[in-house]
C-alpha positions in Angstrom: -12.4 -4.1 11.8 -13.3 -6.4 9.0 -16.7 -8.0 9.1 -18.7 -10.7 7.2 -22.0 -12.5 7.6 -20.6 -14.0 10.8 -20.6 -10.7 12.6 -23.4 -8.4 13.7 -25.1 -5.9 11.5 -24.2 -3.3 14.1 -20.7 -2.3 13.2 -19.7 -0.5 16.5 -16.5 -1.6 18.2 -14.4 0.2 20.9 -11.5 2.1 19.3 -12.5 1.3 15.7 -11.7 3.9 13.1 -12.4 1.9 9.9 -14.4 -1.1 8.7 -13.9 -3.3 5.7 -17.0 -5.3 4.9 -17.1 -8.6 3.0 -19.1 -8.0 -0.2 -18.9 -11.0 -2.4 -17.3 -14.4 -3.1 -16.8 -15.6 -6.6 -19.4 -14.2 -9.0 -22.6 -15.6 -7.4 -22.4 -14.9 -3.6 -23.3 -11.6 -1.9 -22.9 -11.1 1.9 -26.6 -10.8 3.0 -25.6 -8.4 5.8 -23.3 -6.2 3.7 -25.8 -3.4 3.0 -26.8 -3.0 6.7 -23.2 -3.3 7.9 -22.0 -0.6 5.5 -24.8 1.7 6.7 -24.0 1.0 10.3 -20.3 1.6 9.8 -21.1 5.0 8.2 -23.5 5.8 11.0 -20.7 5.1 13.5 -18.3 7.5 11.8 -16.1 4.8 10.3 -14.2 4.9 7.0 -15.8 2.1 5.2 -14.3 -0.2 2.5 -15.0 -3.7 1.1 -13.4 -6.9 0.1 -14.3 -10.0 -1.9 -13.1 -13.5 -1.1 -11.2 -14.8 -4.2 -12.3 -17.9 -6.0 -10.2 -17.0 -9.0 -6.9 -18.9 -8.0 -4.5 -18.0 -10.8 -7.0 -17.3 -13.6 -6.8 -13.8 -14.9 -10.2 -13.9 -16.6 -11.9 -15.1 -13.4 -10.1 -12.5 -11.3 -11.4 -9.7 -13.5 -14.9 -11.1 -13.4 -14.9 -11.5 -9.6 -13.5 -8.0 -9.2 -16.2 -6.5 -11.5 -18.9 -8.3 -9.5 -17.5 -6.9 -6.2 -17.2 -3.4 -7.6 -20.7 -3.4 -8.9 -22.0 -4.5 -5.4 -19.8 -1.9 -3.7 -21.3 0.9 -5.7 -24.9 -0.5 -5.3 -24.5 -0.8 -1.5 -23.0 2.6 -0.9 -19.2 2.2 -0.5 -18.0 5.6 -1.7 -15.9 5.9 -4.8 -12.3 6.5 -3.8 -12.4 4.1 -0.8 -10.7 0.7 -0.6 -11.6 -2.7 -2.0 -9.5 -5.7 -1.4 -8.9 -9.0 -3.1 -8.9 -11.6 -0.3 -6.6 -14.3 -1.7 -6.3 -17.3 0.6 -6.1 -21.1 0.4 -9.5 -22.9 0.5 -13.2 -22.2 0.0 -12.8 -22.5 -3.7 -9.5 -20.8 -4.1 -6.0 -22.2 -4.5 -2.7 -20.3 -3.9 -0.6 -23.1 -5.4 -0.8 -22.0 -9.0 2.7 -20.5 -9.2 4.0 -17.1 -8.1 3.9 -15.5 -11.5 0.4 -16.8 -12.5 -1.0 -15.9 -9.1 0.4 -12.4 -9.3 -0.9 -11.9 -12.8 -4.4 -12.8 -11.6 -4.3 -10.7 -8.5 -3.0 -7.6 -10.4 -5.7 -8.1 -13.0 -8.3 -7.9 -10.2 -6.6 -4.9 -8.6 -6.6 -3.1 -12.0 -10.3 -3.6 -12.3 -10.8 -2.1 -8.9 -8.5 0.9 -9.6 -10.2 1.5 -13.0 -13.6 1.6 -11.2 -12.4 4.5 -9.0 -11.5 2.6 -5.9 -8.1 2.0 -4.2 -7.1 -1.7 -4.5 -5.7 -3.8 -1.7 -4.5 -7.4 -1.6 -5.2 -9.4 1.5 -3.6 -12.6 2.7 -1.5 -14.1 5.4 2.2 -13.2 5.6 3.3 -16.6 4.4 1.1 -16.5 1.3 2.2 -13.0 0.5 5.9 -13.9 0.7 5.8 -17.3 -0.9 2.9 -17.4 -3.4 2.9 -14.0 -5.1 5.4 -11.3 -6.1 4.7 -8.5 -3.7 7.5 -6.5 -5.4 5.5 -6.5 -8.6 2.3 -5.6 -6.9 3.7 -2.8 -4.8 5.6 -1.4 -7.8 2.3 -1.1 -9.7 -0.2 -0.2 -6.9 2.0 1.4 -4.2 1.4 0.7 -0.5 -1.5 -1.8 -0.9 -0.8 -4.9 1.2 -3.2 -6.0 3.9 -1.3 -8.7 5.8 -2.7 -11.1 8.5 -0.2 -12.3 11.1 -1.1 -13.0 14.7 1.2 -13.0 17.8 -1.1 -15.6 19.4 -4.3 -17.4 18.5 -7.0 -15.8 20.6 -7.9 -12.5 22.2 -5.6 -9.5 21.6 -6.6 -6.0 22.5 -3.6 -4.2 21.1 -1.1 -4.6 18.2 2.3 -5.7 19.5 4.8 -4.3 16.9 7.5 -6.7 18.1 5.5 -9.2 16.0 4.9 -7.0 13.0 5.4 -9.0 9.7 7.9 -6.6 8.2 7.7 -6.3 4.4 7.5 -3.5 1.9 4.2 -2.0 1.0 2.1 -2.8 4.1 -1.0 -0.6 4.4 -2.9 -2.6 7.0 -1.9 -5.3 9.5 -4.5 -7.7 10.8 -3.0 -8.5 14.2 -5.8 -10.6 15.7 -8.8 -12.7 14.8 -10.4 -11.9 18.2 -10.2 -8.2 19.0 -11.0 -7.5 22.7 -12.8 -10.9 22.8 -15.5 -9.8 20.4 -14.8 -12.5 17.8 -14.0 -10.0 15.1 -10.7 -9.4 13.3 -8.7 -6.5 14.5 -6.5 -4.4 12.1 -4.2 -1.5 12.4 -3.4 0.9 9.5 0.3 1.6 8.7 -0.7 4.5 6.5 -3.3 7.3 6.8 -6.3 5.6 5.3 -8.5 8.2 3.5 -11.0 8.4 0.7 -9.1 9.3 -2.5 -10.4 12.4 -4.4 -9.3 10.7 -7.6 -11.9 8.8 -9.6 -12.0 7.0 -12.9 -13.2 10.2 -14.6 -10.5 11.9 -16.7 -9.1 15.1 -15.2 -8.1 18.1 -17.2 -4.4 18.0 -18.0 -3.6 21.4 -16.4 -5.2 20.4 -13.1 -3.3 17.1 -13.0 0.0 18.7 -13.6 -0.6 21.4 -11.0 -1.3 18.7 -8.3 1.9 16.7 -9.1 4.1 16.4 -6.1 7.6 17.8 -6.6 8.8 16.2 -3.4 8.4 12.4 -3.5 9.6 10.4 -0.5 11.9 7.4 -0.8 13.7 4.9 1.3 17.2 6.0 2.3 18.9 3.5 0.0 17.1 4.4 -3.2 19.5 6.5 -5.3 17.0 8.2 -7.6 13.4 8.1 -8.7 11.5 9.2 -11.8 8.2 10.9 -11.3 5.8 10.7 -14.3 5.1 14.3 -15.2 3.3 14.0 -18.5 -0.4 14.6 -17.9 -1.5 11.7 -20.0 1.0 9.3 -18.5 3.9 7.5 -20.0 4.5 4.2 -21.9 7.0 1.6 -20.8 9.4 0.6 -23.5 11.5 -2.5 -23.7 14.8 -0.8 -24.8 16.4 2.6 -24.5 15.7 3.2 -28.2 12.1 3.6 -27.3 11.1 1.7 -30.4 8.8 -1.0 -28.8 6.3 -0.6 -26.1 5.9 -3.2 -23.3 2.1 -2.7 -23.6 -0.4 -0.1 -24.6 -1.1 0.8 -21.0 0.1 4.1 -19.7 1.8 4.6 -16.3 -0.1 7.4 -14.6 1.0 10.9 -14.0 2.5 11.3 -10.5 3.5 7.7 -10.1 7.0 7.2 -8.8 9.6 4.7 -10.1 13.1 3.8 -9.0 15.8 4.8 -11.5 18.5 2.3 -12.4 20.2 4.4 -15.0 20.0 6.7 -18.0 20.6 5.4 -21.6 20.2 7.3 -24.8 18.0 9.9 -23.1 15.8 7.2 -21.8 15.3 6.5 -18.1 15.7 2.9 -17.0 13.2 1.8 -14.4 13.5 -2.0 -14.6 15.6 -4.8 -16.0 14.3 -4.1 -19.6 11.9 -1.2 -18.9 12.4 2.4 -20.0 10.6 5.7 -19.9 10.9 8.5 -22.4 13.1 11.0 -20.5 10.9 13.9 -21.7 7.8 12.5 -19.9 9.3 12.2 -16.4 11.4 14.2 -14.0 14.2 12.6 -12.1 15.1 13.4 -8.5 18.3 12.1 -6.9 18.8 11.1 -3.3 22.3 12.2 -2.2 21.8 10.6 1.2 21.9 7.1 -0.4 25.5 7.8 -1.5 26.8 10.1 1.2 26.1 9.2 4.8 27.0 12.8 5.9 24.4 14.5 3.8 21.7 16.5 5.6 18.0 16.3 4.6 14.4 15.9 5.8 12.7 12.6 6.6 9.0 11.9 6.9 7.6 9.4 9.4 5.7 6.8 7.4 4.8 4.3 10.1 2.8 4.5 13.3 4.5 3.6 16.6 7.8 5.1 15.4 10.2 6.3 18.1 13.5 8.2 18.3 16.2 5.8 19.4 19.2 6.4 21.6 21.6 4.5 19.4 21.9 3.4 15.7 21.1 -0.3 16.3 18.0 -2.5 16.2 17.9 -3.1 20.0 18.3 0.5 20.9 16.1 2.1 23.6 13.0 4.1 22.5 13.4 7.8 23.6 10.2 9.5 22.5 7.5 8.9 19.9 7.4 10.4 16.4 4.0 11.2 15.0 2.9 9.5 11.7 3.3 12.0 8.9 5.5 14.4 10.8 8.9 15.5 9.4 12.3 15.6 11.1 15.5 17.2 10.0 18.4 14.8 9.8 22.2 15.2 9.7 23.2 12.1 7.9 22.9 8.4 8.7 24.7 5.5 10.3 23.8 2.5 8.0 20.0 2.5 7.8 19.6 4.7 10.9 19.0 8.4 10.3 20.6 10.8 12.7 18.1 13.4 13.9 19.5 17.0 14.0 17.7 18.0 17.2 19.4 16.5 20.2 17.4 15.1 23.1 18.7 16.2 26.6 22.1 16.9 24.9 22.3 13.4 23.3 22.1 12.4 19.6 19.0 10.4 18.7 18.1 8.3 15.6 15.2 7.0 13.6 15.3 3.8 11.5 15.2 4.4 7.8 12.5 1.8 7.4 10.1 4.0 9.2 11.2 7.5 8.0 11.6 8.1 4.3 13.7 10.8 2.7 11.9 13.8 1.3 13.5 14.7 -2.0 
């Protein structure tokens, strides 16, 4: 659920697993019920996060100021470090989405970086149309991972369950707000597409040895991603503007453990964007043979809820049985974007769509 001053201080709803509480708006408004709502959500066993309603439009400086204000209130009101804080970027109530895709995105990412630097996990909230047309979700997801909180309703009015036939498909969705009137309770209903959990990471520096030991050697990627670079240098890695590694894009380091699509190797440098390069000594590269050879075997991890094995490699195939979020299945190649599951069901081959099951490298 997500709640504001319009909702009760008693955050207890049937079926709820998490609550995101409105904290602030601009730099001078605090939700008067926020403290009590956060305490109630915790008392009811809910994972609790927060959000601020943006008034920053496309201003980077205002975005940073609003995010800092929200973070300060989050800490004061007891939202645990490592939880989620969202920038609620909508049209109206002091905010404009019409400032241009690049400028909007710059401001949003500035706010999200403030949230991340404070030890929280940043999200960006908006409607599906605004996300697709007024910001670059590609840039945002590349920098912050699965971080989109998208609102898109099947109907206006009461909904008790999320109908995934109306899911607003796009990369990077963490939470889908599927109704503005969950079970007729006049509260927004949301469903998570990832396993929401409090991060153990914080803004405090970690010893280099510990960071390196925790680095995953098996990233997961979409079936059509040919290779990825995983930052392995404990201190992070700089982005350079050429393969000569003679000029940095900025003085900010990309963090250890972050995963980047590889577009080629030049002069010992790893190309991760149009004019973006990593020092090849600071990353390790893992290839995905399945992207190039549809007969290759491998392991796929289910990354979306309500995923099913299908009886045919096509969008309108029949659902055969459910596949649990986070589980792994052995695959024997693919047909287009559909992965062929090794284990047959009642003697017949079954498939899972590659948008819901990523390849474990």
